Every structure is written in structure tokens, then in C-alpha cells.
N, C-alpha and C positions, 0 to 999 in steps of 0.2 A: 116109474119112470121119466124122465120128460123125453117130451119127441125129439129129435136131432133137427126137425125142422124151427126149432126155436133159435130166436136172436140171442146172442153171447150174453146180455145183460139179461135177458129174461131167463136164463136157463141157471144164472145164478141166482135170481130171486126165488125162482121155482124151487131147486137144490134145498135153500136155507127152509124154506116152508116147509117140505115135507121132510127133512130131518127133526124140524120142529115138531111136525105129529108126529111120526116114527117116537119119537122120544115120549109123548105123550100118552100115546097108546100103548107103550112099553110099561108105564107106569100102573096104568088105569084098562089091562088088559079086561075085558065081561065078554067074551065068548067071542061070538061073530059079528055083533053089533060094531063092535069097534073097527073090526076090520072093514066091514063095509061103507065105515065114514071116511075111514081112510084113503081106500078105493076113490070113493066119491072126488074125495077131496084133490085128488091126484088129476082124476078127470076135468076137474075143475081148473086146474094148471095149466091141461094138457091143452083144453079150447084155449086158454087166454095167450097159448104159444102160439097157436095157429093165428088167432086175432091178430096178436103182432106181426107174424111174418105179413098177413094182406095186407097192413098199414106199412109195410116196408117191401114197397115192390121190389126194388132191388136185391132183395133178399131172395125171392122168388125166381125174379128175372134169373140170376145166376146159375140157379138149380134144373132149368127147364133144359129139355133134351127132347130129341128127335129120335124115332125109329132109328137111325144110320148111328147115333150118337148125341156129344155135344151140341144144344145147340147152336148155329151159328147167328153170330150178330149181323147188322145189318150189313156194312162195309165188305161181310167176308161171304154175303149170299151172291148165288148166280147170277152173271148179267144178263139184262134182257136182250133179248133177240135182237140183232143188229137191225138198226133200221135203214129201208132204201136209203142209196143215194141223194141228195138233194142236185138235181141239175144247174150245173155251173155253166155260162157261157161266155167265151174271150173274143172281142172282135179287134181285128186286126186290119186297118188300111193300108195295104199295099201299094203299089205303083200300077201293077197290072190288074188287080181286085180287090175284095174284101178277103178277108178269110175267115170265117167264123167256126169256132173251136168250140165243140161240145162236150160237156162230162159228167156222166152221170144218164137216167133212167129219162125217156122223154115220152112221159104219158099223160093224160088230158088234163091233170091240173099243171103241168109243165108246157104244154102246146101254146096258151098265150103268151108267156116268157120268151119261146123262139118265136114268134110270129112281132111280138116287141121288136126284139134286134134284127127282125129282117126291115119292119117296116121303118126303122131308124136309119137304115142304111141308102133304102130305096129312098125316102123323101129327103135326105141329103144329095139324090141325084145322081144314086153311084147302083149301078145295074149288072155290074160283073160279080159274083158271090160263090165263095167255094165252099161247101161244107165240111169240115174236118169230124168224121163219125169216129174215130177211132177210139174213142172214150162211153160210146154209146153202147148200151148191151140190150134197151128196151126200146121199142118205139109203140104208140097207141096208133089208132085211125085219124085222131086228131091232128097229130103230128103229120100224116100223111096228107091229110085234107091243105093243112098249112102249106106244106113243101108245094104241091100242085098250085095253089093259088099264086105264090110267089114266083115261081119257074115262069107262068102266064105272063106276069104283069112285067118280070126280066125280059123275058123273049119278045114282048109285042114293040113293035116297028124294029124288032131285030135292035133293040138298045144293048141285051147283054144275055145272060143264063146265068143258073141255079148248078153248079156242078155238086157231085159229091165226092168224098175221098175217104178210103182208109175204112170203109163201112169191116162190120165184122161179120163171119158168116149167116148169124142168126139173123140180124138186121137184111143183107141182101135176100136171103129167104123168103123175108115177110114179103119186101119188096117187088120178088117175084111173083110170088103168091097173088098178090094184089094185082099185077099188069102194068107194072111201074116201071119197071127193068129199061124198057127200051125210051121214055121219055127222059131220061136224063143218062148221063154222060158222067160216068164211073171212073175215078183211077185208084191205085194201089195204094197212093201217098199223097198228101197234100202239096208236094212239091210238083207233083207230074200237073195234079189238078191246075194250080196256079199256072205252071207254066205253059198249058194249051191257050191260055186267052191270048 
């Protein structure tokens, strides 16, 4: 019999050949020898069917399964783990000060971006800065170094200050453990922080 793996065209051809050989063997039965020839021929047809399937990847692809069932197509596979949010910075120049809003993780790779934003404000001659930290859930030591650096620059000659607003508890804990809490004025929200200038 033909293998169920044969493509439809190969199955038809194989069936015709097998019927032909069976008829020939029926007319010329010579003991076990004719049967062996018949079995060998079926084996060749089966091998040709496998080769045909290998030449038709889509046929095998449709039959692929996993231990849980039918194989998933690429668009049905589980999505990759959500990557960490990239830091976004929005700077708003107000009458009293500049409000800088962060959204995302401030890791070592994002700290230079923070420094660039703060430097642009100071280079413009403005030294009163409020950092809205409501959207930040992670900070690195690199960010803390940038924070201290520009806080000192702003406070020099009493020109201004860097004040923090809307800290998440975990960020407040980081500042406390680093001993930086006494160095900054911290407010519950950006409205209070801006109004403090």
C-alpha cells in the first residue's frame, strides 16, 4: 500500500503501478518469488513517495506537530517577553522653572540622555528645574551621579535648584539608602514642586 505521506499525484501514480504489478503477478504466480518482487516494488514506490514529500516542504510542514498538538505557525507562537520601556523625556519651560518629566527606566544607558536634557536647560541660562519622577520605576547609580552633579551646578551662587516630584516608593527608598534624601527637596506632585520656586 502507498504511504499516507504521499502527495495526491504520487498516490495516483503509485496506485496504478501497484495494480498493474498485482495483475501481472496474478497471471504469472511462481511461488514466493513473484510475491517478493511485488513487495520490493511496493517498497520502491514508498521510497519515491518519501522523496516526493521531501521535495514538497509545504506538505511536510502541514503535518508537523508538537507534543501539545498541531504545530503553531509563526504568527501564533508565544510573543517574546516584553522589553523594558525606553526612557522618554519631555521638557517644558514654565514661568517659574523648567519641568522635566521622565517616563521609563533610568538605567546606565539612559543616564547620558538625562544629562543631555539637564545640560541643555542650564546652557540656556535656566537653573530652576523640577524633575517629575512619577513615570520612573528604576534608577541606576549613574543617574544619581548626574542628579548630584547638576544639583550642585544649579545651586552654585544661589542661582537655582533641582527639585524632585512624585517619587515612587521604590525610588524614594533608593535615594534614602544612598543618603541623598536630605540633599533634595521632594514634593508629592509636580504642581507643588513648581510652586515652591
